[in-house]
N, C-alpha and C positions, 0 to 999 in steps of 0.2 A: 609242557605247555608252550604254545607259540607265543611270540611277543605280543601279538594282537590280542590273543585270548587273555594273557596275563594282565595287560594294561586295562582291558575291559573289566576283568575281575576286580582289580583294585579300584577302578573308577566306581564300580557298584558298591564296594565295601565302604568307600569314603563319600558316598553321595551326601551324607549329612554335612559334610564340610564344603560341598560344592556351591557355586553361586546359584545353580538352579534350585537347590533345596531352600534357599532363602526366600524364594517366591512362594514356597509351599507354606511356610510359617508366617504368622502375622502378629505383630506386637503394636498395640495402640496405646499411646501415652494418655494418662488422665489429664483432661483439660484443666488448665489453670495451675498445674503442678510445675515444679522448678524447671524440669527439662522440656515439658510441653510448651511453656512460655518462651523459653529460649528457642525452641524449634519454630514456633510461630514467627518470631522475629527473623530467624534465618530464612524462612520461606518468603517473607515479604521482601527481604533484601535481594533474593535471587530473582523474584518476579519483577523487580524494578529494572532489570537489565533488558535491553533490546536484542532480540535474536538477530536482527539485521546488522547491528553493530558488532556482535560476536562473530558473525559470518564474514564481515568485511575483508579481513586479511585473506581468507580463502578465495574469495571472488577475485581479488587482485592476483594472487599466486597462480590462479588457473586462467588468467587472461580475460576475466569477465569484469563488468562494471559493477562495483559495489552499490548496494542500495542505501548505505549509510556510512558515516565516518567510523573509523575504528576507535577502540578505547585506548587509554594511555598505558604507561608502564611497559611491560614486556610486549604487550600487544602492538606497540608501535616500534618494536625493535626486531632483531633477527632471530626471534624465538616465537614469532607470532603463531597463533592457533592453539597454544596450550590452554588458554582460558576457555575456548570453545569446548574442548573436551571436558573440562571440569563442569562447565555449564550443563552439558548433556547429562553428565552423571548426577549432578544436583537435581535437575528437573526430574530425572527418572526416579531418583530416590524419594524425593518429596511426593511424587505421584503415588509411588508404592506405599509410603508410610502414612500419608495424610489424605490420599484420594483427591488432592487438589486438581480441579478441572482446569484451572488456568495453567498449572504446571504441565499438564498433559497436552493442552492446546499448543503451548509454546514449544514443547518437545517435538510434537508431530510436525509443526511448521518448520522447525529447524532441520529435522531429518529430511523432510520433503525437499528443502532447498539444497541440501547436500547431495541428495540423489540426482537432482536436476543438473548439477554442475560437476559431479564426479567425472574424472577423466575416463576415457574409454578403456584404457589399460588398467584401471582400478585405482590410480593414484588420487589421493585427496589430502590436502593439508593447508596450513596457514602460511607455509613458505613454498617457494618453487621446488620442484623435485631435483634441482641442480646438484646439491651435495650428494644425494643418493645416487643419481646417475653417474656422477664422477667416480664415486667409490666402486660401484658395480663394474664399471668399464676400465678401471685403472690397472688391473692386473696386480694389485697390491701396492701400488706406488702412491697411494693417497696420503695426505698429511693428517695427523691426528695428535691430539693431546687430551688431557682430562676433560676439557670443556669445549673442544672444537673438533669438527670433523670436516675435512675438505673445505676449510676456511669458512665454515658456518658454525654458529653457536649452538651446540647440543641439538642437532636436528632430530635425532630419534627421540629425545626426551619430549620435544614438542609434539611429534607425531604420535607418540605413545598415548598422550592424554586423549587424543581424538579416537584412537583405537579403543581405549578403555571406555570412553564416553559412549561410543556406539554399542559396545557390548552391554553396558548398563542400560542403554535405551531399549535393547531387545529383551534383556532378562528382567529388568525392573519396570521399564517404561512400557512394555507390551507393544513395542513398535516392530512389526515384522520386517519392514523395509530396512531397518538398521542392520539386521543380520546379513542381508544381501550386500549392503554397502561395505561392511567391515570384512566380509570374506573376500570380496573383490580387492580391497586394500591389502589383505593378507596375501592373496595370490600374487599381487604385484610385487610385494616384498620378497616372497619366496623366489619368484622368477629372477629377481636381482641378485639375491644372496647365493643362488645356485652357481653363479659365475665365480664365486669366491671360495678359496680353499678354507679349511678349518683354521689355519694359521692366520689367514687374512681376516677371518671373522673375529678371532681373538684380538687382533690388532685394532679392528673397528670398535670392539667393545671397551677399549681403553677410554673412549669418550662416554660421558654420561648418557645413558640410553633409557632411563626410566624403567618401566616394568615390561619391556618387550617380551621377555621370556614368558611371563604370565599371560600376556595377550594370546600367544599361540597355544599355551596350555589350556586356557579357557576355551578357545575355539575348538580344540580337540575334545574337551569335555562336552561341548554343545553338539558338535557335528559327528564325533567319533571318526573323523577322517584322519588317518595316520600321518598325512603330510604335515599337519599342524603340530603333531607331537614331535615328529622328526625335527621340525624347524625350532620348536621350543627348546629342545636339547642343544641345538647349535648356538642358542643365545645364552647358554650358561657361561658366565664370565669366570674362567678358571683361576685367574689371579686372586679373586676374592673368595670364591666358593671352595676351591681345593683345600686351603688351610683350615677352613671351618669343618670340612669333612674329617679332618684329622684332629679336630678340637684344638686348633691353634689360633690364638687371638693375635691377628696381624692388623688390627683396625687402626692403630695409632697413626694419625696424620692423614687418614683418608676422609674425604668429604662424606659426611654421615648419610644424608638422604639419598645420595647416589647408590649406596649399598643396600639399604633396606628393601627397596622393591626387588632387588635380585634374589633376596631370600624369600620374599613372598612367592616369587616364581618357582623357586626350588621347592617350597612347601606344597604348592599346587601340583608340581610334577610328582612329588612323593605320593600324593593322593591318587594320582592317575596311573602310576607305574609300580608303586610299592618298593622302589629302590631305597634300601635302608640308608645309604650314604646321603641321600637327599634329606631324609628326616634328621640324621645326625647333624648336618650342616645347619639346618633351620633352627633346631632346638639349641644347639651350641651358641649360635649368634644371638638368639632371643635371650638366653640366660646371661650371656656376656653383657649385652646392652642393658637389660633391665636390672641386673644385680650388681654390675660393676661400672656402669658408664652412664647412670641416670641421676638426675637431680631429684629432690624431694617431691616435686610436682609431677614427676613421671616423664618429663622431657629430657632430652639429651643433647649433647654437643655444645661447643662454644665456637663462635664464628663459623658455624655450619660444619665443623670438623670434629672428629673424635680426637681427644687428647690421650694422655696416659690412662690406664685403667685406674679407677677410683678417683680420678681427677674431678674435683667439684669446685673449680674456680668460679668465683662470682664475678659477673660482668654484665654489660648491657646486651650483648649479642649472644645470650645463652638460649637454650631450649627453643630451637627452630620448630615452629608449630607443625609444619607438614611432616617432620620426622615422627611426631607422636601419632598423627593421623595414620601413617603407614605401620607403626609399631602395633597399633590396636588391630589393624587388619591381620598382621602376622599372628598376633595373639589368638585371634579367632580360629585360625587354622590349627595352631598348636593345641589349643584347648580341645578341639574335636578329636585329637588323637589321645590326649592324656587325661582329660577331664579332671584336673586337680585344681584346688582352690587358690594355689599360689599364682596361677596365671590370671585368675579372676581378680585377685588382690591387686596385681599390677594394673589391670584394666580399670578397676575402680579408681585407683589413685590417679592415673593419667586422665581419665574422663572427667572427674570432678575438678581436679586441681590445675589441669592444663587446658584441655579442650573446651570445657565449659567456661573457664576463665578467659579464654582468648577471644570471645565475642563481646562487643559492647552491647549491653542489654537494651540500650535505647536506640541507637542508630543501626545496629547490626554489623558495624565495622569490625574487621578482623586484625589480629596481630600477625606480624612476621616472626620476629623474636619475642620471647617473653623475658624481659629483663629480670635478673636475679641479683643485680647490684643493689646493695642496701641503699635506701633513700631515693631510688629512681622511680620510674613510672612506666606503665604500658604505653606503647606507641602503636596507634591503629592506622589502618590504611584507608584512603578515600575510596568511594564506590566506583568512580569512573576512571581514575588516573593512576591507580596503584595495582596493576595486574601482575602480581608476583606469584611465586609458587605457593606460598602460604595463604594468600588471598584466594587462590584457586581451590586448594583443599579446604579452605575456610568456608567456601560455598557449600561443600558437601558435609562438613562435620555435623551440623544440626540434624540433617536427615538420617544420620547414622546413629543417633542416640538410641534408637530402638533395637539395634542389631544383636546385642549381647545380653540383654536383660534376662532372657530365658532362652534355653535351647533344648530341643528334643533330640536326643541321640540314643539310638538302639533301644527305644522303648522307655527311656527315662527322661523326665523333664527336669532339667537343671535350672534352678533359680539362682542366677549369678549376681544380680545387682538388685538393690532395694529401691527400685524406681516404680512409682505407682503406675500401673498399666494393666492391660488385658492381653493375654498371650493365647493364641490359638494354634494348635498343631495342624499338620497337613491332613490328619485324619479326624479332625473335628473336636478334639478335646479343648476346652476353653477354661483357663484359670485366671483368676483376678488377684493381682498383687496390690494390697491396700496398705499404704503407709504415707507418712509425711517426712520420711527420712531425708536429710539428716537432722531435721528439726524435732523428730520424735524417735524414741528408741525401741520401737516394736514394729513388726510387720505381720500382716494377716494374709494368708493364702487360702483362697476358696476355689473350689471347682464349680464353675457356673453351668457347664454342660458336658455331657459324656460323648466321646467319640467312639470310633470303632477300635477294637483291640484293647489290650491292657496297657496301662501306663503306671510307672513308678514315679515318685517325687523325691528329689534331693534339693536341699537348700544349703547354700554356702555358709559355713561357719568362718567368718572373716578372721584373719590373724590378729586384728586389733581388738576383737571381742573375747575376753578371757572366760566368760561364763558359758558361751555356747560352744559345745564340743562336737566336732565332727569325727568321721571315720578316718581311715588312712588317706583318703582322697580329699579330706578337708570339708566334706559335705555331711549334713545331717540327713540320714536316710529315713524317710517317712513311708517307705514301701509302697504298696499298691494303693492307688487312689480311686475314689468313687465320687458320685454326686454328693455324698455326705461329708467329703473331706473339707474341713474348715480348721486350719492350723494357725494359731497365734504364736509368734516367736519373739522373744525378747532379745534385743541386741544392744545392751547398754554400752555407751561410749565413755571413754576416759581420756583425760589429757595424757599425752605421751610425747617424749622428746625423741626426735630423730636426728642423730648426729651426722655431720658430713662425713662422707666416705674417705676423704683425704686427710683426716686427722688434724684439720686446721683448727679445731676447736669451735668452728661454726656449727650451729644447730638450728632446727626448725621445731615449731610447736604444732602438734596435730591433736585434733579432737576426733577420736575414731580415725577414719580415713581422710578427714578434711584438714588440709593445711591452713593454719591460721597465720595471717600476716599482720604486722603492725601497720595501722593506718596513721601515716605521718602528716596527713593534711594536704591542703591544696595551695598552700602559700607558694607564690612564684611559679605556679604551674603554667607551662606554655601551652600552645595549641597542640593537642596530642592526636588529632586525626589528620594525617598529612599525606601528600602525594608520595613522598619519598621518606621512608622510615629511617634511612641512613643519616638523615640530617641530624639526628640526635645521638648517633653512635659515638661521635668524637667531640661532642659539645654539650653544654648544659650541665648544671650542677646537680649533685646528689646531696641528700641530707644525711649527716652522720648518725649512726646508731650506737648507743652505749653498750659497753661490755656487760654481760650478765654475770653476776658473782654468786647468785643463789645456787642451791643444790639442784642440779639437773635431774637427779633421781627422785626428787620430791616436788614435781611441777605443781601439784595441787596445793602446796604450801605457799606458793607465791603467785599463782594465777587463779583468778576468781571469775566465775561466770556471772556477768552482770545483766544479760538479756538473753533468756532462753529462746525467745521467738526468732531472734536474728543470729544466734550463736555468737554473741559479742562477749569478750573476756577482757579483763584488765590485769596488768601485772602490778605487783606491789612496788612502791618506790624503793624499798630496801633491797629489791632484787637487782637493781642496776648500779653501775659504778658511781654515777653522779646523782642518783636519786630520781630518775625520770620514771613515771608510770606510763606504760604503753597500752593503747587500746588495740586489741587483737580481733580481727574479723576473718570470716572465711575468705580465702584468696579469690575464689570465684565471684565474690560479691564486691570486690574492690575495683573500681574503675574511676578514671580521671582524678586520681589522687596519688601522692607519693606513698611508697610502702616499703616494708622490708620483710621478705620471706625468711631470711636467715638472720640470726643474732650471733655475735661473737661471744665467747664465754671464757671464763678463767677456771682452770682445773688445777688447783694448788697441789693436790696429791700427785697428779700425773706430772706436773712440772718438777716437783721435788724428785720424783722417781727418775725422770729423764736426766735431770742434772746429776744425780748420783751415778748413773751409768755412762754419761757422756765421755768422761775422761779415761775410763778404764775399759771401754768396749773396743775390740779390734774388728769384730764382725757381728752382724745382726741379721736374723731372718724373721720375717713376719709370715708365719705359717698361714696358708690359705690365700695369700696374695700372690697372684700369678707372677708379676714382675720380680718380686723378691725371691720367689722360689726358683724361677727360671735362671736368674742370675747365680744361684747357688747349685745349679745342675741337679735339681732334686729328682729323686726316684721314690715311688710310693707303692705300697701294696695294701689294698683293702682299707683305704681311708677316703673320706669325703671332705669337701670344703664346707665350712660352716661359718656362722657369725653369732656372736654373743652380744645381744643388744645392750644389756645393762652395763657392760664394760667397753662397748664400742670397739670390739676387736674381732677380726677374722680368726679362723682356727682350722686345724686339721682334726676331724673327728675319727677316732679309731672305731671301725665297724665290726671288728672281730678280735679275738684274743691274740691273734698273731699278726695284727696290723702293724705296719711300720712306715716310716718316712725317713729318707736319708738326704742330708745336705752336705755339699763340699764347702767347708768353712775355713776361714783364714785365722791363723793364730800367730801371736807375737813370739817368735822363737827366742828373743832376748829377754823376755819377761822372767822374773825370778819364780813366779808361780802363775799358773794358768788355771782357769776354771771354765766350766760350761754352766750357764744359768738358763734353766728352762722355766717358762712361764705357763702356768695352768690356771684354771678357774677354781676359785676357793670352794665351790660347792660340788665339784666333781669327785667321783670315787673310782677306784680301779687301780691297776698297777701300770707303771711306766718304767721302762728300762732304757738307760742311756749308754750308748757304746761310742768309743773313740777308735775309729778304724775297726780292727777286729777285737779290741779289748772292751769287755763289759765294765763300765765304771760303777754303775749303781742301779739298783732297782728301788723304786719309790712306791710306797703304798699310800695312795690318796684316800683319805677317810671320808671326804665329802662333808665335813663338819665345819668348813670355813665360812667366810662371809661372801657377800655378793661383790667380789673384788678379785684383782689379780693376785696370784700367789707365785712369788719368785723362789725357785729352789736352786741352790748353788751346789755344784759338784766339782770336786777337785780333780785335776788331771795330773797323774804322776809325771814328774819332771822328765823322766827317762823316755816318755812317749812323745814329748814335744821336741822332736829333732828334725830339722829341715833336711831334705834329700841332698842339697848342695851345701858344702861346707862354707860357713860364713854368711849364709842367707839369713835375712832378718825375719822372713815370713815363712811359715809352714802351712800347707793346705792339707786337710785331712777330712775324711768322711765322718760325719756325726750322725748316728742312727738312733732314732727314738722308736721303741716298740711299745705299743700300748694295748691294754685290754679294752673290750667293747664298751663304748660309752665315754671313755676318757677323751680329753681334748687338749691338744697342744696349741698354744697361742703364739708364743715367741721362743726363740732360742738365741743365746748370745755366746760369743767367745770373749771372755773377760780376763783382764790381767789384775792380779791382786795389788 
């Protein structure tokens, strides 16, 4: 099969994931519902902008006289034009989702102006083409670092927003001129990058460049012109993508939102080419970020950067909002390949607890960071003078609420989110999702009209709902539907504790998927809608939150629902260290008040256990935690990484009777006696064999009759085996291998001196 035929073949297979297919499906939110109300506020916020002011930097950059003054923030700095791109995307999305005539009128006017002033060679942007011209003609001698290129601040990042906005104007906004404009821009870029070697391209990609890879992938998907596919693959940033193709987490220290769009581009390229390494990279990155680098609200990063895996440090500059905007888009791609509920679980968490929570319901103002420092507050950005990255994506977030509620893939309608709406497939099937979730615990799905062909129905069984059981994909299969289909599904919610990944003792309270935060009141609240959100990053006080001493495994014993209509809860006075009762509300409903999403806790049993091992442990491995395992040069066969929520521990799950994991561990050669202590789960059953080097030390028969707790098993090492290779050395390193039968789990392993 030729490359062209192969790429067209995969483009056809994955049409369900393409931007063009989104135009075929329609989801309309129920008027007056939670998300519909927020969407209406978001639309009004966008319509209040002036197209002429958005266009002002571009007029100046192209030597024209602006019709109005530019907006503030980054639109008055050397990154101008990025907001114009977000504006185009937002208008397009709102027109597509709500049929707003005013959004369509402003969109068409804006595109008309762009067409009139676009340079003859195709260039259009909010900045002069100077940095691009310099790079193209430099022969590789241009200056570059992470956030500057040819002495300009992230010029491709700014230009990418306009590329993406024009593509959205064509696909969602139904503006035919937009496609002509954006292909001319793309041809201008290709003409320039043709002068560059692949090495020079990689050098240029050092600087943040947004989702330029996806721009060219999308244009290939629309036009089927292979020059755009060839260009898309030249924009793959190998420094970031290559490790992910090998399933290596190299994200620590990198600017988070610089990387996410690169993986969205790779995801789109997989759909167009079928190259498995692209899928591997996108899936590995998605799992790494959502399962090992995210906060309870679904957001990620601190100070815009990835820290260590499982790092959940609480601060004011946590959870950059545009990161989550991009992670949700990546989730949509990955779901279209895998169709599993864990992806939708993440989407629900991030949508309710970060995206919905990031817009002020009264003014429509957006957050940049969402502070997770206990006792702080959300800082919002002003409408005209705070044009930052997250206010740009913030314009788009409300029009995206509809995108993932239900999806039709390969003849099956997947109901992913319990948001009241009407969903229509491209071939005419219309279903209605009736619910007042999360304020009620049931959802009704009815077929309103029949389309052509057959359709099956699957409804997500969320991980937080214990009574609704799905299949292997996590969905309840209702098989083929008809006009008689009318299903009512119970989705009871319970209180649950989500412990911080970093084992700090911090935790959050959730009701179903909804994060509950302590409402700490408005006392001494400053003005929180400001031009520059950074004014509060290093100043302003926080309110302290007491340590919780109650049993975290029995949240219902010290947390009481006091208002079902608003999902308001109260903690018992006896649950906290000094006797304070806290009022808990959905985080998405807390605005203009101090709050705490996380509580500190005291775990006496764990503290005593840690103290017992502290003085006698010479080495320690946390199974299933990448950094800990990598540091111990682990090797594994037929195991998977898992997590046991009730004991807040990662683990290695043995998937077959000959599964094994090996760690290179350090032992105290001078110790009188040495032991290995393995930690398993009290309720597990199966056999586990522990070897020291080539010597089998012990086989343990787990009965599975223990409690919901950690079980530490001690194994003596014969003194003759603990001999260092060099005479007089105090430390010996040896491989410790644990072999387990299917279903058993290894949580920790220690080298211990008696």
